C-alpha positions as MATLAB code, in Angstrom:
seq = 'XXXXXXXXXXXXXXXXXXXXXXXXXXXXXXXXXXXXXXXXXXXXXXXXXXXXXXXXXXXXXXXXXXXXXXXXXXXXXXXXXXXXXXXXXXXXXXXXXXXXXXXXXXXXXXXXXXXXXXXXXXXXXXXXXXXXXXXXXXXXXXXXXXXXXXXXXXXXXXXXXXXXXXXXXXXXXXXXXXXXXXXXXXXXXXXXXXXXXXXXXXXXXXXXXXXXXXXXXXXXXXXXXXXXXXXXXXXXXXXXXXXXXXXXXXXXXXXXXXXXXXXXXXXXXXXXXXXXXXXXXXXXXXXXXXXXXXXXXXXXXXXXXXXXXXXXXXXXXXXXXXXXXXXXXXXXXXXXXXXXXXXXXXXXXXXXXXXXXXXXXXXXXXXXXXXXXXXXXXXXXXXXXXXXXXXXXXXXXXXXXXXXXXXXXXXXXXXXXXXXXXXXXXXXXXXXXXXXXXXXXXXXXXXXXXXXXXXXXXXXXXXX';
ca = [
    -118.439  -35.388 -186.838;
    -121.594  -34.208 -185.220;
    -124.460  -36.386 -186.089;
    -122.138  -38.876 -187.832;
    -122.680  -42.557 -186.648;
    -119.405  -43.773 -185.183;
    -118.284  -47.440 -185.810;
    -116.854  -47.761 -182.124;
    -115.378  -51.363 -182.814;
    -113.659  -50.174 -185.831;
    -112.087  -47.114 -184.056;
    -110.799  -49.499 -181.348;
    -109.394  -51.811 -183.832;
    -107.914  -48.978 -185.775;
    -106.146  -47.503 -182.588;
    -104.842  -50.386 -180.346;
    -105.300  -49.121 -176.700;
    -101.795  -49.947 -175.460;
    -100.232  -47.997 -178.622;
    -102.276  -44.890 -177.903;
    -101.655  -45.068 -173.959;
     -97.984  -45.413 -174.580;
     -97.953  -42.631 -177.227;
     -99.332  -40.364 -174.721;
     -96.229  -40.743 -172.481;
     -97.009  -43.665 -170.244;
     -94.431  -46.136 -169.857;
     -96.084  -49.646 -169.889;
     -94.728  -52.972 -168.820;
     -96.329  -56.381 -169.750;
     -97.996  -57.992 -167.028;
    -100.255  -61.014 -167.405;
    -102.457  -60.687 -170.584;
    -102.146  -56.880 -170.663;
    -100.045  -54.046 -169.379;
     -99.417  -51.883 -166.386;
     -98.224  -48.324 -166.009;
     -98.479  -45.041 -163.838;
    -102.011  -43.701 -164.216;
    -101.828  -40.050 -166.061;
    -105.036  -38.975 -164.293;
    -103.912  -38.875 -160.813;
    -100.473  -38.590 -158.914;
     -99.744  -42.148 -159.456;
     -96.280  -43.788 -158.541;
     -97.113  -47.456 -157.945;
     -98.355  -48.232 -161.644;
    -101.868  -48.555 -161.020;
    -103.170  -48.341 -164.468;
    -104.131  -51.565 -166.297;
    -104.377  -51.535 -170.067;
    -105.753  -54.225 -172.240;
    -105.876  -56.671 -169.283;
    -109.543  -56.811 -170.373;
    -109.182  -56.292 -174.244;
    -109.624  -52.962 -175.548;
    -110.184  -51.429 -171.907;
    -108.183  -49.484 -169.373;
    -108.778  -49.233 -165.629;
    -106.872  -47.410 -162.682;
    -106.919  -49.126 -159.440;
    -106.116  -45.925 -157.817;
    -108.575  -43.360 -159.003;
    -111.255  -45.592 -160.785;
    -110.818  -44.204 -164.248;
    -111.796  -46.712 -166.983;
    -113.147  -47.231 -170.475;
    -111.843  -47.811 -173.794;
    -109.720  -45.892 -176.238;
    -112.031  -43.095 -176.982;
    -112.650  -42.680 -173.194;
    -108.980  -42.603 -172.587;
    -108.377  -39.587 -175.248;
    -111.620  -37.886 -173.791;
    -110.282  -37.819 -170.302;
    -106.782  -37.175 -171.201;
    -107.487  -34.114 -173.444;
    -110.993  -32.835 -172.044;
    -112.686  -33.748 -175.039;
    -116.142  -34.729 -176.015;
    -116.938  -37.968 -177.479;
    -116.962  -36.670 -181.172;
    -113.774  -34.801 -180.542;
    -112.030  -37.719 -179.136;
    -112.799  -39.777 -182.240;
    -111.514  -36.829 -184.391;
    -108.421  -36.686 -182.387;
    -107.810  -40.474 -182.804;
    -108.602  -40.448 -186.629;
    -106.464  -37.419 -187.354;
    -104.166  -36.509 -184.547;
    -103.258  -39.817 -182.803;
    -100.945  -42.545 -184.117;
    -102.864  -45.576 -185.474;
     -99.858  -47.962 -185.150;
     -96.847  -48.473 -183.127;
     -94.898  -45.719 -185.024;
     -95.901  -43.520 -182.109;
     -96.189  -40.051 -184.103;
     -96.807  -37.343 -181.691;
     -98.891  -35.152 -183.624;
    -101.280  -33.087 -181.322;
     -99.392  -34.768 -178.274;
    -100.450  -33.397 -175.006;
     -98.589  -33.648 -171.824;
     -99.604  -36.444 -169.550;
     -99.062  -34.430 -166.356;
     -99.111  -30.692 -167.248;
     -96.691  -28.461 -165.551;
     -97.935  -26.146 -162.683;
     -99.220  -22.973 -164.246;
     -97.673  -20.945 -161.561;
     -94.285  -22.780 -161.758;
     -91.067  -20.785 -161.896;
     -89.690  -19.434 -165.318;
     -87.165  -21.808 -166.999;
     -83.843  -20.175 -165.825;
     -85.154  -20.197 -162.181;
     -86.083  -23.974 -162.585;
     -82.746  -24.729 -163.805;
     -81.182  -23.026 -160.623;
     -83.536  -24.965 -158.369;
     -82.573  -28.271 -159.978;
     -78.999  -27.396 -159.696;
     -79.494  -26.924 -155.936;
     -81.175  -30.175 -155.768;
     -78.398  -31.794 -157.438;
     -75.903  -30.266 -155.055;
     -77.959  -31.759 -152.153;
     -78.096  -35.351 -153.761;
     -74.296  -35.031 -154.541;
     -72.889  -33.924 -151.268;
     -69.919  -36.215 -150.116;
     -71.703  -38.758 -147.895;
     -74.647  -39.046 -150.607;
     -72.292  -39.241 -153.641;
     -70.212  -41.913 -151.931;
     -73.342  -44.175 -151.063;
     -74.265  -43.879 -154.754;
     -71.039  -44.761 -156.075;
     -70.722  -47.641 -153.509;
     -74.220  -48.823 -154.453;
     -73.798  -49.037 -157.993;
     -70.209  -50.797 -157.737;
     -71.531  -53.455 -155.213;
     -75.034  -54.032 -156.284;
     -74.980  -53.436 -159.901;
     -71.393  -53.875 -161.073;
     -71.215  -50.299 -162.341;
     -67.950  -48.503 -161.553;
     -68.230  -44.869 -162.424;
     -64.699  -43.996 -161.211;
     -63.219  -43.618 -164.571;
     -66.208  -41.757 -166.016;
     -66.399  -39.236 -163.288;
     -62.444  -38.697 -163.652;
     -62.922  -38.337 -167.237;
     -65.723  -35.601 -166.963;
     -64.492  -33.875 -163.969;
     -67.843  -33.967 -162.102;
     -70.209  -36.417 -160.211;
     -72.591  -38.420 -162.459;
     -74.620  -39.964 -159.768;
     -76.110  -38.930 -156.369;
     -78.355  -40.471 -153.740;
     -81.551  -39.602 -151.935;
     -81.555  -40.791 -148.319;
     -84.409  -42.210 -146.393;
     -85.470  -38.995 -144.905;
     -88.991  -37.745 -145.565;
     -88.238  -33.952 -145.883;
     -84.469  -33.645 -146.030;
     -84.183  -32.220 -149.436;
     -87.514  -30.114 -148.944;
     -85.985  -28.609 -145.846;
     -82.568  -27.757 -147.515;
     -84.350  -26.142 -150.654;
     -86.743  -24.210 -148.531;
     -83.726  -22.804 -146.359;
     -82.221  -21.699 -149.820;
     -85.207  -19.662 -150.764;
     -87.119  -22.083 -152.897;
     -90.952  -21.704 -152.428;
     -93.316  -24.609 -151.824;
     -95.005  -23.850 -155.218;
     -91.815  -24.051 -157.116;
     -90.791  -27.624 -155.452;
     -94.342  -28.871 -156.283;
     -94.154  -27.572 -159.881;
     -90.645  -29.154 -160.365;
     -91.715  -32.409 -158.969;
     -89.043  -32.206 -156.346;
     -91.684  -32.412 -153.517;
     -95.264  -33.681 -153.341;
     -98.079  -33.179 -150.923;
     -99.367  -35.826 -148.507;
    -103.107  -36.401 -147.766;
    -102.605  -34.369 -144.691;
    -101.293  -31.479 -146.621;
     -97.437  -31.686 -145.800;
     -94.780  -31.431 -148.063;
     -92.368  -34.295 -148.628;
     -89.571  -35.377 -150.843;
     -90.647  -36.817 -154.070;
     -87.211  -38.781 -154.478;
     -86.444  -41.009 -151.368;
     -83.983  -44.026 -151.055;
     -82.916  -43.836 -154.628;
     -79.919  -43.370 -156.965;
     -80.180  -39.897 -158.523;
     -79.268  -39.311 -162.076;
     -79.374  -35.970 -163.701;
     -80.877  -35.158 -167.234;
     -79.141  -32.307 -168.703;
     -79.412  -29.955 -171.710;
     -76.851  -29.500 -174.448;
     -75.077  -26.774 -172.382;
     -75.079  -28.910 -169.119;
     -77.940  -27.419 -167.266;
     -79.973  -29.873 -165.318;
     -83.586  -30.250 -166.879;
     -84.781  -32.767 -164.441;
     -83.607  -35.582 -161.788;
     -84.357  -39.227 -162.276;
     -84.564  -41.633 -159.258;
     -83.770  -45.448 -159.549;
     -85.100  -47.251 -156.469;
     -82.683  -48.803 -153.896;
     -85.021  -49.792 -151.131;
     -86.196  -52.936 -152.950;
     -89.669  -52.481 -151.792;
     -92.005  -54.539 -153.994;
     -94.429  -51.499 -154.451;
     -91.944  -48.970 -155.219;
     -91.596  -48.181 -158.962;
     -88.086  -48.993 -160.475;
     -87.794  -45.397 -161.828;
     -89.336  -42.282 -160.731;
     -89.318  -39.566 -163.625;
     -90.177  -36.159 -163.028;
     -93.819  -35.234 -164.265;
     -93.868  -32.710 -167.155;
     -92.427  -29.409 -165.948;
     -91.026  -26.109 -167.525;
     -87.591  -28.022 -168.151;
     -88.538  -31.616 -168.508;
     -90.813  -33.600 -170.714;
     -90.278  -37.363 -170.835;
     -91.690  -37.412 -174.512;
     -88.984  -35.445 -175.783;
     -86.205  -35.726 -173.391;
     -83.298  -38.482 -173.148;
     -80.626  -39.242 -170.520;
     -77.244  -39.024 -171.869;
     -74.476  -39.616 -169.273;
     -71.687  -38.484 -171.291;
     -70.797  -36.425 -174.361;
     -71.046  -37.712 -177.734;
     -68.173  -37.533 -180.386;
     -68.466  -37.106 -184.013;
     -68.516  -40.540 -185.883;
     -69.091  -42.382 -182.487;
     -71.801  -44.973 -182.410;
     -74.760  -44.194 -180.454;
     -76.280  -46.909 -178.355;
     -79.960  -46.624 -177.720;
     -81.222  -48.131 -174.449;
     -84.165  -48.359 -172.185;
     -82.976  -47.545 -168.628;
     -80.812  -44.747 -167.474;
     -78.678  -47.237 -165.472;
     -78.241  -49.106 -168.767;
     -76.829  -45.988 -170.314;
     -74.786  -45.147 -167.265;
     -73.282  -48.788 -167.445;
     -72.295  -48.290 -171.053;
     -70.670  -44.936 -170.518;
     -68.758  -46.270 -167.291;
     -67.640  -49.334 -168.961;
     -66.416  -47.229 -172.206;
     -64.552  -44.876 -169.868;
     -62.975  -47.740 -168.100;
     -61.803  -49.150 -171.285;
     -60.920  -45.815 -172.815;
     -63.330  -46.437 -175.531;
     -65.511  -43.424 -174.861;
     -64.728  -41.817 -178.190;
     -66.370  -44.978 -179.715;
     -69.577  -45.441 -178.086;
     -72.168  -42.952 -176.675;
     -75.244  -44.120 -174.701;
     -78.818  -42.644 -174.824;
     -81.782  -43.776 -172.667;
     -85.291  -42.967 -173.205;
     -86.472  -44.243 -169.870;
     -88.665  -47.019 -171.271;
     -90.056  -48.190 -174.634;
     -92.522  -45.352 -175.390;
     -90.480  -43.997 -177.923;
     -91.275  -40.863 -179.915;
     -90.038  -39.101 -183.015;
     -88.433  -36.522 -180.769;
     -86.340  -39.280 -179.317;
     -85.491  -40.516 -182.853;
     -84.672  -37.094 -183.834;
     -82.261  -36.498 -180.973;
     -80.512  -40.040 -181.535;
     -80.155  -39.301 -185.120;
     -78.664  -35.762 -184.714;
     -76.207  -37.061 -182.130;
     -73.937  -38.725 -184.701;
     -72.986  -39.364 -188.222;
     -71.854  -42.669 -187.110;
     -73.831  -46.112 -186.459;
     -77.076  -46.161 -184.442;
     -77.192  -49.324 -182.162;
     -80.553  -50.449 -180.645;
     -79.792  -52.358 -177.442;
     -83.059  -52.873 -175.669;
     -83.638  -55.146 -172.959;
     -84.007  -58.923 -173.745;
     -87.830  -59.200 -173.084;
     -91.107  -58.653 -174.753;
     -91.231  -55.049 -173.989;
     -87.785  -54.654 -175.094;
     -88.332  -56.406 -178.490;
     -91.282  -54.269 -179.023;
     -89.273  -51.134 -178.291;
     -86.700  -52.230 -180.718;
     -89.370  -52.403 -183.435;
     -90.373  -48.895 -182.475;
     -86.759  -47.579 -183.017;
     -86.531  -49.467 -186.237;
     -89.701  -47.962 -187.354;
     -88.933  -44.436 -186.587;
     -85.312  -44.491 -187.676;
     -84.908  -47.071 -190.461;
     -88.287  -47.207 -192.099;
     -89.583  -43.617 -191.726;
     -86.374  -41.706 -191.790;
     -84.203  -44.278 -193.810;
     -81.307  -44.353 -191.454;
     -79.406  -47.638 -191.082;
     -79.374  -49.034 -187.698;
     -77.873  -52.130 -185.911;
     -79.482  -54.264 -183.478;
     -77.988  -55.995 -180.381;
     -79.629  -59.255 -179.034;
     -79.529  -59.390 -175.392;
     -80.332  -62.741 -173.816;
     -83.823  -63.022 -172.377;
     -84.374  -61.295 -169.205;
     -81.128  -59.326 -169.360;
     -80.339  -55.739 -169.928;
     -77.155  -53.747 -171.108;
     -76.180  -53.173 -167.464;
     -76.738  -56.741 -166.402;
     -74.426  -57.736 -169.588;
     -71.802  -55.474 -168.910;
     -71.668  -56.225 -165.066;
     -71.213  -59.971 -166.122;
     -68.631  -59.509 -168.878;
     -66.807  -56.235 -168.247;
     -65.157  -54.362 -170.964;
     -65.239  -57.446 -173.147;
     -69.119  -57.184 -173.149;
     -68.869  -53.952 -175.321;
     -68.005  -56.377 -178.343;
     -71.951  -57.128 -178.292;
     -72.460  -53.217 -179.013;
     -69.524  -52.677 -181.382;
     -70.438  -51.880 -185.081;
     -67.004  -53.082 -186.194;
     -68.371  -56.586 -185.320;
     -71.725  -56.417 -187.108;
     -72.531  -59.586 -188.846;
     -70.356  -61.650 -186.888;
     -71.393  -64.340 -184.565;
     -72.607  -62.771 -181.420;
     -72.430  -59.354 -182.906;
     -74.875  -56.719 -183.906;
     -77.134  -57.649 -186.792;
     -79.540  -55.847 -189.275;
     -82.937  -55.169 -188.491;
     -84.681  -57.114 -191.322;
     -87.257  -58.875 -189.132;
     -88.160  -55.676 -187.244;
     -88.747  -53.675 -190.369;
     -91.135  -56.255 -191.573;
     -93.094  -56.138 -188.169;
     -93.192  -52.307 -188.252;
     -94.499  -52.208 -191.850;
     -96.888  -54.902 -191.312;
     -98.879  -52.547 -188.710;
     -99.625  -50.065 -191.320;
    -100.116  -52.569 -194.314;
    -101.522  -55.671 -192.846;
    -103.353  -56.779 -195.996;
    -100.315  -56.849 -198.308;
     -96.989  -55.487 -197.011;
     -94.622  -56.616 -199.875;
     -94.187  -53.397 -201.591;
     -94.122  -51.292 -198.468;
     -91.334  -53.609 -197.030;
     -89.495  -53.597 -200.386;
     -89.725  -49.689 -200.221;
     -88.264  -49.659 -196.797;
     -85.353  -51.994 -197.475;
     -84.450  -50.401 -200.769;
     -82.717  -47.172 -199.649;
     -80.885  -49.147 -196.833;
     -79.437  -51.458 -199.347;
     -77.832  -48.482 -201.140;
     -75.834  -47.487 -197.986;
     -74.920  -50.646 -195.912;
     -72.016  -52.812 -196.649;
     -72.637  -55.925 -198.865;
     -72.262  -58.389 -196.012;
     -74.769  -56.435 -193.818;
     -77.118  -56.004 -196.948;
     -77.285  -59.894 -196.958;
     -78.201  -60.000 -193.329;
     -80.812  -57.321 -193.780;
     -82.414  -59.252 -196.466;
     -82.200  -62.472 -194.926;
     -83.861  -61.280 -191.933;
     -86.690  -59.709 -193.909;
     -87.307  -62.768 -195.973;
     -87.460  -64.950 -192.939;
     -89.996  -62.893 -191.302;
     -92.047  -62.305 -194.471;
     -92.020  -66.192 -194.765;
     -93.131  -66.583 -191.042;
     -95.836  -64.128 -191.561;
     -97.015  -66.083 -194.765;
     -95.943  -63.482 -197.389;
     -93.362  -65.459 -199.400;
     -95.428  -68.104 -201.146;
     -93.366  -69.922 -203.756;
     -90.399  -67.540 -202.862;
     -92.255  -64.569 -204.633;
     -91.079  -61.927 -202.233;
     -87.493  -63.205 -202.199;
     -87.472  -62.891 -205.990;
     -89.154  -59.454 -205.674;
     -86.516  -58.269 -203.024;
     -83.747  -59.420 -205.183;
     -84.943  -57.198 -208.043;
     -85.133  -54.199 -205.585;
     -81.570  -54.835 -204.235;
     -80.157  -54.878 -207.795;
     -82.038  -51.621 -208.534;
     -80.297  -50.110 -205.525;
     -77.015  -51.025 -207.217;
     -75.939  -53.122 -204.184;
     -73.521  -55.913 -204.875;
     -74.980  -59.220 -205.738;
     -75.900  -61.521 -202.939;
     -76.972  -65.092 -202.548;
     -79.877  -66.209 -200.360;
     -80.669  -69.638 -201.658;
     -81.219  -71.453 -204.874;
     -84.497  -69.538 -205.546;
     -82.277  -66.641 -206.632;
];
């Protein structure tokens, strides 16, 4: 790359800044014309990073970092300008498929942190603190009265607490763990405490519902905090920074065990996953549905692999009913259906609603929206034909027809005939909307592909 002329506008166009920032593990939320997220270049808990508010530019209102996509990669990985361009061209995703090749942590773990076994022990001590009787009762009551989530049946089923609470004290948890022999360095390395500007150690999680992220063998990898203060500047969720046991780019929150053949419901927020788990436990349907949350819409192949390996049954995408949620649905579809050929189903939440809201309103009957047995019925799950087209278009904007067909053909061979109709109808509608079905040419092409997949005959209109 040394001495080569770099076409900077072309690099920016090929690597959309929001895609690259989100692929680096930054959770972005739509705000105005751009996006906002927590800055990876300093200890940011207030979403100070503006992305694409000015096209192709980022700016942090906290630390002042700013620039374009090349500057972002330079600063994130400590690279020179040519190295950053090389990283983008060969190591970073060029579309919203979010391939994490050469992915680097957004906030590296402390080099002097505890070994993993000790980290798990410390996390367990923190969880014991957050689930002591008064704190646990406060969490259960808050969820029941403020979010309509009753975890009683779920906790009886599992035989353990699933939620805790951090009070409003500044050093309550820090003081307790210090008394148990945990060092300040370990508290900082596991993001259980943080240092104030005056050098004092305070609790990272305050006035929050606490949810444990566990490993397959039940050890606590990290603790998530959902705000209960209602303060306008408080971030909704507080995830740990990357530690020796927790990495948001690879870790998911799963509140209850999965069962062979059960459908896995993929959601954004941990409280959405908890709401699904609690409702299925109350309805005695926990063997049918398992919930998995990524903690946002920055979905990675590691998340997709985790979901795919959880079950031989259906995968249900139930993201929030907003723009970010729809973008997240497309990313899930790209990783699972387009790239891995795994059939998925999509739940359409009403605008502005998330699964927790939906289940709080409808109770156990709201599970019908997530039930694979009702796929293709009015108000039920649908096939992701439209999302497949959108995902493919990001990589083949000049002519997506053959790539879309190639993505759909293996799915036609494995989904039921009625759902294959739904899959094709959605894809044709989106291709028509995008201007790629002139004179029904794509419709006819797709019909031939479906026949080649030996799927039952179908009818999508007189052109067939």
